[in-house]
C-alpha positions as CSV (number, residue, x, y, z in Angstrom):
1,X,105.3,57.8,34.6
2,X,105.3,59.5,31.9
3,X,102.5,58.3,29.0
4,X,103.7,57.8,25.3
5,X,101.1,60.8,24.9
6,X,103.2,63.0,27.3
7,X,106.4,61.7,25.4
8,X,105.2,63.2,22.5
9,X,104.2,66.6,23.8
10,X,107.3,67.2,25.0
11,X,109.1,66.6,22.1
12,X,106.8,68.1,20.1
13,X,107.0,71.2,22.3
14,X,110.7,70.8,22.6
15,X,110.7,71.8,18.7
16,X,108.8,75.1,18.8
17,X,109.7,76.2,22.6
18,X,112.6,78.9,22.2
19,X,115.2,80.6,24.8
20,X,113.1,83.6,24.9
21,X,110.3,82.2,26.8
22,X,109.5,80.8,30.6
23,X,108.5,77.2,30.7
24,X,105.7,76.4,33.6
25,X,107.2,72.9,33.9
26,X,103.6,72.3,35.2
27,X,103.4,68.7,36.1
28,X,99.7,68.9,36.2
29,X,98.0,65.8,33.8
30,X,96.8,67.6,30.3
31,X,93.1,67.5,29.6
32,X,92.2,64.5,28.1
33,X,92.2,64.9,24.2
34,X,90.3,61.8,23.1
35,X,87.3,63.3,22.4
36,X,89.2,64.8,19.7
37,X,91.2,61.9,18.4
38,X,89.5,59.5,15.2
39,X,89.9,56.0,16.1
40,X,89.1,53.5,13.2
41,X,86.7,50.9,14.2
42,X,89.3,47.9,13.8
43,X,92.3,50.3,14.5
44,X,95.8,48.9,12.6
45,X,93.4,45.8,11.1
46,X,94.4,45.3,7.1
47,X,90.7,46.2,6.3
48,X,91.0,49.5,8.3
49,X,94.3,50.8,6.2
50,X,95.6,52.1,9.2
51,X,99.3,50.9,10.0
52,X,99.2,49.5,13.2
53,X,102.3,51.8,14.6
54,X,99.3,55.2,13.5
55,X,96.5,53.2,15.3
56,X,98.5,52.7,18.5
57,X,99.5,56.4,18.6
58,X,96.1,57.8,17.8
59,X,95.1,55.5,21.2
60,X,97.6,57.5,23.2
61,X,95.7,61.0,22.2
62,X,97.8,61.7,18.4
63,X,95.2,63.3,15.9
64,X,96.1,62.2,12.4
65,X,95.4,65.4,9.8
66,X,96.6,63.9,6.4
67,X,99.4,61.4,4.8
68,X,102.3,63.4,2.3
69,X,104.9,62.1,0.7
70,X,108.2,61.1,2.3
71,X,111.0,59.7,0.7
72,X,112.8,56.1,0.3
73,X,109.5,54.1,0.6
74,X,108.3,55.9,4.2
75,X,104.9,57.3,4.0
76,X,104.6,60.8,6.3
77,X,101.7,61.4,8.5
78,X,101.3,64.9,9.3
79,X,99.5,65.4,12.9
80,X,98.8,67.0,16.6
81,X,99.2,66.1,19.9
82,X,97.8,68.3,22.2
83,X,97.6,71.0,19.4
84,X,101.0,70.9,19.0
85,X,102.2,69.8,15.0
86,X,103.7,66.0,14.8
87,X,105.7,64.1,12.1
88,X,105.5,60.7,11.8
89,X,107.4,58.5,9.6
90,X,105.8,54.8,8.6
91,X,108.6,52.1,7.6
92,X,107.9,50.0,4.5
93,X,106.9,47.4,6.3
94,X,104.2,49.1,7.9
95,X,104.7,47.8,11.1
96,X,107.3,50.4,12.5
97,X,107.0,54.3,12.9
98,X,109.4,57.2,13.5
99,X,108.0,60.2,15.2
100,X,110.2,63.5,14.2
101,X,112.0,65.9,11.7
102,X,113.5,64.3,8.8
103,X,116.3,66.2,7.4
104,X,118.1,65.7,3.7
105,X,121.8,65.1,2.6
106,X,121.8,69.5,2.1
107,X,119.7,69.9,5.7
108,X,116.9,70.8,4.5
109,X,114.3,70.1,7.1
110,X,111.3,67.9,5.0
111,X,109.1,67.7,8.0
112,X,108.4,71.6,8.2
113,X,106.2,72.5,5.3
114,X,103.5,69.8,5.9
115,X,103.6,70.8,9.8
116,X,103.0,74.3,9.1
117,X,99.9,73.3,7.2
118,X,98.5,71.4,9.8
119,X,99.6,74.2,12.3
120,X,97.8,76.5,10.3
121,X,94.4,75.2,10.3
122,X,94.4,74.3,13.9
123,X,95.5,77.7,14.8
124,X,92.6,78.9,12.8
125,X,90.2,77.5,15.4
126,X,91.5,78.9,18.3
127,X,90.8,83.1,17.5
128,X,87.2,82.7,18.7
129,X,87.9,81.3,22.1
130,X,91.3,84.7,22.4
131,X,87.9,86.9,22.1
132,X,86.0,85.3,24.8
133,X,88.7,84.5,27.1
134,X,89.3,87.5,30.3
135,X,92.3,90.0,28.6
136,X,93.3,93.3,29.1
137,X,93.8,95.9,26.8
138,X,97.4,97.1,26.1
139,X,96.7,99.9,23.4
140,X,94.0,101.8,21.6
141,X,90.4,100.4,21.0
142,X,90.9,101.9,17.7
143,X,94.4,100.0,16.8
144,X,94.1,98.4,13.3
145,X,96.1,95.2,14.6
146,X,94.8,93.1,17.6
147,X,97.3,90.7,19.1
148,X,96.8,88.4,21.7
149,X,99.5,87.3,24.3
150,X,99.5,84.5,27.3
151,X,101.3,87.0,29.7
152,X,102.1,86.1,33.4
153,X,102.6,88.8,35.8
154,X,106.1,87.4,37.0
155,X,107.7,86.6,33.7
156,X,110.8,88.8,32.2
157,X,110.2,87.5,28.6
158,X,106.7,88.9,28.5
159,X,108.2,92.3,30.6
160,X,111.0,92.0,27.5
161,X,108.1,91.8,25.0
162,X,106.3,95.0,26.7
163,X,109.3,97.0,26.4
164,X,109.9,96.3,22.6
165,X,105.9,96.2,21.5
166,X,106.4,99.9,23.1
167,X,106.4,101.8,19.8
168,X,103.4,100.0,17.4
169,X,101.6,100.3,20.7
170,X,101.8,103.9,21.7
171,X,101.8,105.2,17.8
172,X,98.1,103.2,18.5
173,X,98.9,100.8,15.8
174,X,98.2,97.8,17.7
175,X,96.6,96.5,20.6
176,X,98.2,93.6,22.9
177,X,94.9,92.3,24.6
178,X,96.7,90.6,28.1
179,X,95.4,87.0,28.3
180,X,96.6,87.3,31.8
181,X,97.9,84.0,33.3
182,X,99.2,82.7,37.2
183,X,101.5,79.8,35.8
184,X,105.5,80.9,37.2
185,X,105.7,81.6,40.7
186,X,103.3,81.6,44.1
187,X,103.0,85.0,43.2
188,X,101.7,85.0,39.4
189,X,98.2,84.0,40.5
190,X,97.2,86.6,43.2
191,X,98.8,89.1,41.0
192,X,96.8,88.2,37.9
193,X,94.1,88.2,39.9
194,X,94.6,91.7,41.4
195,X,95.2,93.0,37.8
196,X,91.9,91.6,36.9
197,X,90.4,92.7,40.1
198,X,91.4,96.5,39.2
199,X,88.6,99.4,38.6
200,X,91.2,100.1,36.1
201,X,92.6,96.5,34.8
202,X,95.0,98.4,32.0
203,X,96.3,100.8,34.6
204,X,97.3,97.6,36.6
205,X,98.7,95.9,34.2
206,X,100.9,99.1,33.1
207,X,101.9,99.4,36.9
208,X,103.3,95.6,37.1
209,X,105.7,96.6,34.2
210,X,106.5,99.7,34.8
211,X,108.0,98.3,38.3
212,X,109.1,95.7,37.1
213,X,112.4,93.9,39.0
214,X,114.0,91.9,36.8
215,X,115.9,90.4,39.4
216,X,112.8,88.1,41.7
217,X,111.4,87.0,38.5
218,X,112.1,83.1,40.1
219,X,111.5,84.4,43.7
220,X,109.4,86.3,44.8
221,X,108.2,87.8,41.8
222,X,109.1,90.2,39.1
223,X,105.9,92.1,38.6
224,X,106.0,95.7,40.3
225,X,102.2,95.7,41.5
226,X,101.3,94.2,45.0
227,X,98.7,91.8,45.4
228,X,96.0,92.3,47.0
229,X,95.2,90.4,50.9
230,X,92.2,89.3,49.9
231,X,92.0,88.6,46.4
232,X,88.2,88.4,45.3
233,X,87.1,85.1,44.5
234,X,85.7,86.3,41.0
235,X,89.2,87.9,39.8
236,X,90.6,84.5,40.8
237,X,88.4,82.1,38.8
238,X,89.4,84.5,35.7
239,X,92.9,84.0,36.3
240,X,92.3,80.1,36.3
241,X,89.9,80.0,33.2
242,X,93.0,81.5,31.3
243,X,95.0,78.8,33.0
244,X,92.8,76.0,31.7
245,X,92.4,77.8,28.1
246,X,96.2,78.2,27.7
247,X,96.9,74.4,28.4
248,X,93.9,73.2,26.7
249,X,95.4,74.8,23.4
250,X,98.3,73.0,23.9
251,X,100.7,76.3,25.3
252,X,102.7,75.7,28.2
253,X,105.3,79.0,28.0
254,X,105.3,82.8,28.2
255,X,105.0,84.8,26.5
256,X,102.9,83.1,24.0
257,X,101.7,85.2,21.5
258,X,98.7,84.8,18.8
259,X,97.9,87.4,15.8
260,X,96.9,87.4,12.4
261,X,98.9,88.0,9.4
262,X,98.7,89.7,6.5
263,X,96.9,86.8,4.4
264,X,93.9,86.8,7.4
265,X,96.3,83.3,8.6
266,X,96.4,83.3,12.6
267,X,100.2,82.6,14.2
268,X,101.7,81.7,17.4
269,X,104.9,82.6,18.5
270,X,106.1,81.6,21.6
271,X,108.7,83.2,23.2
272,X,109.7,87.2,22.2
273,X,109.7,87.9,19.0
274,X,113.0,88.5,16.9
275,X,113.7,90.5,14.0
276,X,111.2,90.2,11.1
277,X,109.2,88.4,13.2
278,X,108.4,91.1,15.3
279,X,107.1,93.1,12.3
280,X,105.1,90.6,11.3
281,X,103.8,89.9,14.2
282,X,103.3,93.8,14.7
283,X,102.1,94.6,11.2
284,X,104.9,96.4,10.0
285,X,108.0,98.2,10.9
286,X,109.0,99.9,14.1
287,X,107.5,103.6,14.2
């Protein structure tokens, strides 16, 4: 039976997950986020100033980041659940709340701007964690632009991003740091560990992509590398650590791409970037 926190997390992710990403459909319970949650000493009491619905959501793992203006007597709360932005609207009576996106008569999303501010603040914290993960360099060490990607060896959309990013990478403008995870198929973990265990992990990763077989992505796997018969324990631990990091950051699909924009703000894209978004990720137009 799903908890309220899980339902909220799924709701938040559903607004962010595009059709150009592979969802792991992982039923493993996410990491406990209670240590990140601010709970007033007397939740929902008149003295605390916290509406009871907000206090109830905080107990379920929601972290409230602040308030924002909302129409018709509603009070907006910008929050996060497992690192995903979430908008909450408390009714004028203070006893009921609605979770989701609020639009006006013209169809304008009134939740977008406050949630973008929350997301930007949250994402700034993850960059150092990515730098310390187990990644494979795809591109020149002298590239001015660094992009991190959570990548599964069998993910067809990761392969598509690899193909579409080649002009920037081969021109020496961008280095994509491939954080190898194993979440999609039974061969994802052994293929990922084989890549990380290789004497030349970059060459192993490139072999996996160059020999990718799109028709097998959900069956025996899509990546072209052959898993080692005896997977080194250390390599497996590295993939598992990347899996755990991905989950702890609230990401559930590959590719998940993290980059710094021209203002040095950390941005996240789940799925293959399209059009102007690809230009933004790569830091400029296609060479």
